[in-house]
C-alpha positions as CSV (number, residue, x, y, z in Angstrom):
1,X,114.0,121.4,84.9
2,X,112.5,118.0,85.0
3,X,114.3,116.1,87.9
4,X,111.6,113.7,89.1
5,X,111.8,111.4,86.0
6,X,115.6,111.1,86.4
7,X,116.0,110.4,90.0
8,X,112.8,109.4,91.8
9,X,110.0,110.9,94.0
10,X,110.7,114.3,95.7
11,X,110.0,113.7,99.5
12,X,111.8,116.4,101.5
13,X,112.7,119.9,100.9
14,X,115.2,121.1,103.4
15,X,116.7,124.6,104.0
16,X,120.4,124.9,105.1
17,X,121.5,128.1,106.6
18,X,124.7,129.2,108.4
19,X,126.8,126.9,106.5
20,X,130.2,127.9,108.0
21,X,131.7,124.3,108.0
22,X,131.8,121.7,105.3
23,X,128.3,120.2,105.6
24,X,126.5,117.3,104.0
25,X,123.0,115.8,103.8
26,X,122.1,114.4,107.3
27,X,122.6,110.7,107.5
28,X,119.0,110.2,108.6
29,X,117.9,111.6,105.2
30,X,120.3,109.6,103.1
31,X,118.8,106.5,104.3
32,X,115.4,106.8,105.9
33,X,114.7,104.9,109.0
34,X,113.1,101.5,108.2
35,X,109.9,100.0,109.6
36,X,109.7,99.3,113.3
37,X,106.8,99.1,115.6
38,X,103.9,100.4,113.4
39,X,104.3,102.9,110.6
40,X,107.3,105.2,110.3
41,X,106.2,108.7,110.8
42,X,108.0,112.1,110.6
43,X,107.6,115.7,111.8
44,X,109.6,118.9,111.4
45,X,110.9,120.5,114.7
46,X,112.4,123.8,115.6
47,X,113.7,125.1,118.9
48,X,115.8,122.0,119.6
49,X,117.1,122.5,123.1
50,X,120.4,121.4,124.5
51,X,119.5,117.7,124.8
52,X,119.8,115.6,121.6
53,X,116.9,113.1,121.1
54,X,118.4,109.7,120.5
55,X,116.9,106.5,118.8
56,X,115.0,104.3,121.2
57,X,113.8,106.9,123.6
58,X,110.3,108.3,123.7
59,X,108.9,111.8,123.0
60,X,105.7,113.1,124.8
61,X,103.6,116.0,123.6
62,X,103.2,118.5,126.5
63,X,99.7,119.6,125.4
64,X,98.3,116.4,123.7
65,X,100.1,113.8,125.9
66,X,100.7,111.8,122.6
67,X,103.8,109.6,122.7
68,X,106.1,108.0,120.1
69,X,109.4,106.3,119.9
70,X,112.4,108.1,118.2
71,X,114.0,106.3,115.2
72,X,116.2,109.2,113.9
73,X,116.9,112.8,113.8
74,X,118.0,114.9,110.9
75,X,119.4,118.4,111.8
76,X,119.1,120.9,108.9
77,X,120.1,124.1,110.8
78,X,121.5,125.0,114.1
79,X,122.8,122.7,116.8
80,X,121.5,121.0,119.9
81,X,124.5,122.2,121.8
82,X,123.6,125.7,120.8
83,X,120.0,125.2,121.6
84,X,118.7,126.2,118.1
85,X,118.5,122.9,116.2
86,X,115.8,122.6,113.6
87,X,115.2,119.5,111.4
88,X,113.1,116.3,111.0
89,X,112.3,113.9,113.6
90,X,111.5,110.2,112.6
91,X,109.3,108.2,115.0
92,X,107.2,105.0,115.2
93,X,105.0,103.3,117.8
94,X,102.8,106.5,118.1
95,X,100.0,106.7,120.5
96,X,97.6,109.6,120.3
97,X,97.8,112.7,118.1
98,X,100.4,115.4,118.4
99,X,99.5,119.0,117.7
100,X,101.3,122.3,117.7
101,X,103.2,122.0,121.0
102,X,106.5,121.4,122.8
103,X,107.9,117.9,123.3
104,X,109.7,116.2,126.2
105,X,111.9,113.3,125.6
106,X,112.9,110.6,128.0
107,X,116.6,111.4,128.4
108,X,115.5,114.1,130.9
109,X,114.8,116.9,128.4
110,X,111.9,119.1,129.3
111,X,110.2,121.3,126.8
112,X,113.1,120.6,124.4
113,X,111.5,120.5,120.9
114,X,108.8,122.5,119.2
115,X,106.5,121.1,116.5
116,X,103.7,122.7,114.5
117,X,101.5,119.8,113.7
118,X,101.0,116.0,114.1
119,X,103.4,113.6,112.5
120,X,103.0,112.3,108.9
121,X,103.2,108.7,107.7
122,X,106.5,108.2,105.7
123,X,105.5,106.4,102.4
124,X,108.9,105.0,101.7
125,X,110.7,103.9,105.0
126,X,114.1,102.4,104.5
127,X,114.6,104.1,101.0
128,X,117.9,105.7,100.1
129,X,118.2,109.1,98.7
130,X,118.9,108.9,95.1
131,X,119.5,112.4,94.2
132,X,119.0,116.1,95.0
133,X,118.2,119.5,93.4
134,X,120.2,122.3,95.0
135,X,119.0,125.8,94.7
136,X,121.1,128.7,96.2
137,X,118.6,131.2,97.7
138,X,121.0,133.8,99.0
139,X,124.7,134.6,98.5
140,X,127.3,132.2,97.1
141,X,128.0,128.5,97.8
142,X,131.0,126.3,97.4
143,X,130.4,122.6,96.8
144,X,131.9,119.3,95.7
145,X,130.5,115.9,94.7
146,X,133.5,113.7,95.6
147,X,133.0,113.4,99.4
148,X,136.1,115.6,100.1
149,X,136.0,118.4,102.8
150,X,135.1,121.5,100.9
151,X,136.6,124.9,102.0
152,X,135.7,128.5,101.5
153,X,137.1,130.6,98.7
154,X,141.0,130.6,99.0
155,X,141.1,127.4,101.0
156,X,142.7,124.1,100.1
157,X,139.7,122.7,98.3
158,X,137.2,125.4,97.3
159,X,135.4,123.1,94.7
160,X,132.8,124.7,92.5
161,X,130.8,127.9,93.1
162,X,127.1,128.5,92.8
163,X,125.7,132.1,92.9
164,X,122.3,133.4,94.2
165,X,119.6,131.8,92.2
166,X,121.7,129.1,90.6
167,X,120.5,125.5,90.7
168,X,122.2,122.1,90.2
169,X,120.9,118.5,89.9
170,X,122.8,115.9,91.8
171,X,121.7,112.7,89.9
172,X,123.8,110.2,91.7
173,X,125.9,109.9,94.9
174,X,124.2,112.5,97.1
175,X,126.0,111.0,100.1
176,X,129.3,112.5,98.7
177,X,127.9,116.1,98.3
178,X,129.6,118.6,100.6
179,X,128.9,122.4,100.7
180,X,129.9,125.5,102.5
181,X,129.5,129.3,102.4
182,X,131.7,130.7,99.7
183,X,133.3,133.3,101.9
184,X,133.3,133.5,105.7
185,X,129.9,134.1,107.2
186,X,128.3,135.3,103.9
187,X,124.8,134.0,104.9
188,X,124.4,131.5,102.2
189,X,121.0,129.8,102.2
190,X,120.7,126.5,100.3
191,X,117.3,125.0,99.5
192,X,117.6,121.2,98.7
193,X,114.9,118.9,97.5
194,X,115.7,115.2,98.1
195,X,114.5,112.4,95.8
196,X,114.0,108.8,96.7
């Protein structure tokens, strides 16, 4: 399937797991943070502790001592409240080079995020997500494209269903896409490539 020619450049591939509530593409990925102090950069993180990084605060590498200012956070699995958040961190005003290490951030969080490498320059800061390619990796998924809250099978708004291995192109309006496990905690895994 050729998607790139229709809806732009692929930039992020994200993996959604544990989709037990109506979920959408994170706001920080629908419109990428715009230019600030120096180039906008991003890095994937895991192990997000119980303190949510907020725009304007600084992060510090515990091994490298590199620093940067937070512009935005996109959570793709888990939660900060649950101590298992994973996703993408957008920063600017970077000093030094991050490495595989844990990060502190200035709202008092110690050793609160884990990264595997230095940040990468974002080629298209401020761009809007123009579309997506959804691929169901495991189990069944329910989804809608109209912005309504989608429910599991048997609920008020079960939308459409995709099975294990099915794919779907969302060529416009990715901000209205909503998805959920088809049935209870059936372990759906959704892999989504976002185009800008």
